[in-house]
N, C-alpha and C positions, 0 to 999 in steps of 0.2 A: 566504386561501381555504381551504375545508375540505379536509382530507387524509383519505384513505380507506385508507392502507396499514397503519395501526396497529390492533392489537387490544388487548384487556385484558391478554393475556399479554405483549405488547410493552411496555405501560406498566408492568406489574409488574417486568419485567426492567429497564426504565429506572430505576425507583426503586432497585433493587439496585445498578446500576452507579453511579448518582449518589452513593449512600451510600458505596460502596467508594472512589470517587475522593476524596470529602471526608475520609475517614478514613485511607486508605493511600497515596494518590498525591500530592495537593496539598501536604500538610505537608513532604514531602521532595523535591518535584519539582526544586527549584533545585539540590539536590545531584546529582540524576540528570543534569541538564544539564551540570554541571561535570565529571562523570566520563565523560559521553558515552553513557550507557546506564543503564537501571535495574539494580539488583542481580539476579544470576542467579535468585535465589529468587522474585523477583517473578513470573516466568512460571509457577512452580509455584502461586502464589496465583491467577493467572488460570485455571490448570487446575482448581484446587479449585472455583472459581466456575462452571466449565463453559463459560467463554468460548472457550478455544482450540479445542475440538472440538465446538462446539455443532451443527455440521452433519455430524459424523462419525457413523456407525452406532453404536448402543448396544453392539453386540457387541464393539466395540473400545474402549469406554470413553467414547464420545461422547454427545452429546445426542439424536442421531437426528432433528434438526429440519432439514428441507430448506427453509429460509426465510431468504433473505439479508437480510430486513428487520432482523434483530437486529444486523447490521453497521451499518445506518443509525442505529439507536438508540445504539450505542457511539460512532459518529462525532459525533453531535449532542451527547452528554454530555461527551465529552472536549474538543470544541471550545468548548463553553460554559464549561468549567472552565479552558481554556487549557493543556491538558496533552496528552500522547500516551502510548500504552501501549508505547513502545519499538518493537520490530519485530513486534509482535503481528499487524498487518494483513498483512504479507508471509507470515508463518507460516500464519495461519488463512484468509485470503481468497484468497491467490494460490497457495499450494502445495497445500492440501488437494484442490482439483479434480484436479491432476495425479496425486496418490496414489490417489484414488478411481477415476479413470477408467483409469489405465494400470498401476497396481501389481498384481502377482500376489497371490493369496490369501496365499501364504507371506510376501511382503513386507509386506502389510497387517498380518498378525499380528505381525511383527517391529517395525514402525515406528509404527503408529497408536496403540496404548495409550500409548506415551511421548509421541507428538505431542499427545494430548489432555490428558495430565497436566502437560506442560511439562518432562518429564524429557529429552525429545529435541527440541531446538529446530532448526527448519529455515530455510534461506535458499535463494535461487535465484540462480545466477550466469550471467547472459546477457551483459551488457555487457563489452566489452574496450576497452583503451586506444585501439585503432585502428579500432573498429567503430561505437561510438555506437548509434544506432537501426538501423543496417544489420545485422540479425542474420544475414543470409545470408552475410556476410563474416567470420564467426567463424573464428579461426585456431587456437584451442586444439585439440590433437589427442589422440586416444586410440587407441592401436594394440593390436590383439589379440595376446596372447602366442601363442607357437608351439603350446602345448598347448591353447589355447582356453579356459583357466580364468579369465583376468583381462585387463583392459586396462591399458596403461601410459599415464598421463595427463600431458601436458606443456602448459604455457601460463600465461596470467595473465588475471585478471578485475579489473574496477574498479567503483566505485559500488555495492558489494554491501551492501544493507540487511540488518542482522543478521549480517553475515559474521564479526564479531569474536567473538560468543558462540555461534554455531551449532554444533550437534553433527553435523548432516548438511547437505550442500549439494547441491542439484540443479545439476549443472554441464552446460551445453550445450556440446558439443564435436563435433569433426569426426572421425567414425570411418571415413570414406572420403575418398579424395583430392578436392581441390577441383576442381570441374567448372565452367568458365566458362559452359558452355551451360545448366547448371541449377545455379545457385549454392545453391539451397535443399536440394539432395540431399545425403545423407551426414552429416546432423547427428543426433546422438543425445543422450540425457540420462542421465547417470550420477549416482547418489545416493551422494556421496562422504562417507566417515567422516572428520571433521576431525582425528581422532587418527592418521590414516595417515601413515606416513613419507613425507616429501617435500611434504606439504601445509603451507603457511605463510600466516599472516595478516600482511600487510604494514602499510602505514600505515593508521591510523585517520583518515579524512579529516575535516578541520575544515570545517564548513558554516556558512552564514549563518543557517540555520534548522534546525528539527527536531533540536536539539542533544541531546535525550534518546534519540535513535534512532541506534545505531551504524551507520556506513557505512565499509566497509573495502576495501582492495585484497587480493586473494588470488593466490597463485601455486602452481603444481603442477610439481614436479620429479620425473619418473619415479614418480608415485604409482600404486601398484598398486590397481586397483579390481576386485573380483570381478565376473564376468559376471552373477552372481546379484543384483548391485546396479544393473544397467541397468534403467531405467524404460521399459517398453514395448518396441517393436520397434526394432532397429538401423536407423538411417537415417530414422526417422519423426519425429525431433525437431521439425523446423520445423512440420509440420502440428499437432503437439501444442501448440506455442507459439501458433500462430495461433488455435486453438480457445479456449485459456484466456485469451488477452489481452483478450477481451471482458469477462470478469469483472474483470480487473485494471483496465481503463479505467472500468468502472462504479464500482469501489471508489474510484478517484481522483475521479470526479464526485460521489460521495456525500460525500467529504471536503470538496470545494469547496462543496457546498451547505451543509454544517454550519458551515464556517468563515465563510462570507458571512453566514449568519443570526446567528452569534455576534457578528460585527463590528458589525452594526446594533444589537444589544442593548447592547453596550459603548458605542457612540456615543450612544445614547439616554440611558443612565445618566450618562455623563460630561457631556453638554451640558445636562442638567437641573440638575446640581450645580454646574457651573462658571459663575461670574459674570464678565462682561466689560462694562465701561462701566455698571456698576451693575445689570445684569440678566442672567438666565441665557442662556447661548449658545443654548439651545434656543428662545428667544423670537424670535430673528432670522429674518427671512424666508428668508435664504439657507440657514440650518441646516434649516429645515422643508422647503425644496424638495429639498435634497440627501438628507435622510433619506427623503423621499417617493420619490425616484428609486431609492434603494437598496432600499427596501421592495418596490417593484414588481419590481426585478431579482431579489431573493431569492425572491419568489413564482414568478417565471418559472423560475428554476433548480429550485426544489422540484418544480414540476409536471412538468418534463422528467425530473428524476431519479426521481421517484416512478413515472412511467409506465415508464421504462426498468427500474426495479426490478420492477414487475409483470410485464413481458415476460420478464425474466431468471428470475424465480421460475417462470414457465410454460415455461421452456426455449425462448423465442422471440426473445431479444435477439440481433440479428445483429451481425457485426463492424463494418459501416459505421454502424449505429445507435449502437453503443457508442462509436465514434469521434466521432459527432455530439454525444453527450451529454457526453463528456469535453471536447471542444473548447469547447462553449458554456458549460458549468458552470465550467471553470477560467478562461476568459477573463473571464467576467462576474464571478466571485468576485474576481478580481484588481482589477477596476475598483471594485467595491463596497468592498473592504477599503482600497484607497487613499483613497477619498473619506472613509471613516470615520476613518482615521488623520488626515487633514487637519483634520477637525473637532476633533480633540484638540489642535491646535496643536503647540507644542514638546514637550508631554508625550507625544504620539503616537510620538515617536522614542526614548522612554525605556523600557527593557526592563521596568521594574516595572509598566508598564501593559500589560494583556493584548493590546491592539490591536497593539502593536509586535511581540509574538511571533507573532500571527496573520499579520501582514504578511510577516515573514521566513519563516515555515513554509509559507505558501501559494505562494510564488513558484515552487517546484520542481514544482508540480502541472502546470505547462505544459510541463515538460521530461521527467519520468520517465513510464514506461509508454508510451513513444513520444512524441516531441515533438509539439507541436500542428501543426507543419508536416507531420509524417507523417500526423496525423489528417486534415488537409486533402487530402493525396494519396489517402488511402483513400476519402474521401467523393467526391472528384472521379472516381475510378475507378468508384464505384458509380453516378455520374451518366452514365457512358459517355464520360468525357472523357480 
């Protein structure tokens, strides 16, 4: 079906990204997977291309473009090539809104130029070993010093994308005692310098997919964080998270749309080339029917995601609708990719084929950003249930 979200500027950007991937990513991507992340200087290259801060204001070194469609272009091109840009998406798509909406002018001047250039890479630490998707149950604490100049941060986080290479981490912590009557109260966000004494990167977690994106455990042992590095108001952290999770979930849905479309293209190419019983796999009725189903599913995801993207660009995407698009896109993409892998037969299970990487990389989309069970809870509440 015809898509209306792309302009000539988006397509020119697509060409730039496609050429960049072919020259600077794909040839060494296997090495990135083995070491668990791209080389640190890769993020400076993304900064030079204008990718990291495309939506940041020009006065801070950004592109000044308030259009999330460019993220869709990147997702489609990386998925088609079977690669990722490491922790780029967390840095640019998840964290920038927090900084733009809640950082002071002084903080923006300190952080955003490095954010855009790749000199200061950011991660966000919400999940803890005992909390999972239950953010109101966060136990990491930050106590204000007697003179009021800094916080003392103690606790641990897990599943932190980009945590191993980050220069700054947005740490969600409890700055007021836990209140069972209002579990969401008392949470704040501190922007922690990873060079601080007491900050430690623990295990770099081995995953079944997204192997070129580092995921780590973090710990904080009496880490001193200046009050000037608190993001926004004390105790307002949960409301900040709720507001920005809509973009995070749209980002995940965009990725699901891109990977599902890429899977169909890989299956089409493979089944046309692979002969079984003396004729191409694509010539069998079952193959045609499966690919027809997958094509219809991809179009449904695209239309849903494109509409959500338009709403987001207009500032009108609600939290329940972001949950709906994440739920539908990721569940449907999972089914599509599984069917496309099946059409590859045994080769679909071999990592040298792109479909195998897509299969492994996509599975987590139903878990992170809030599990799909949480998405269903949000949608049910919106229905008055």
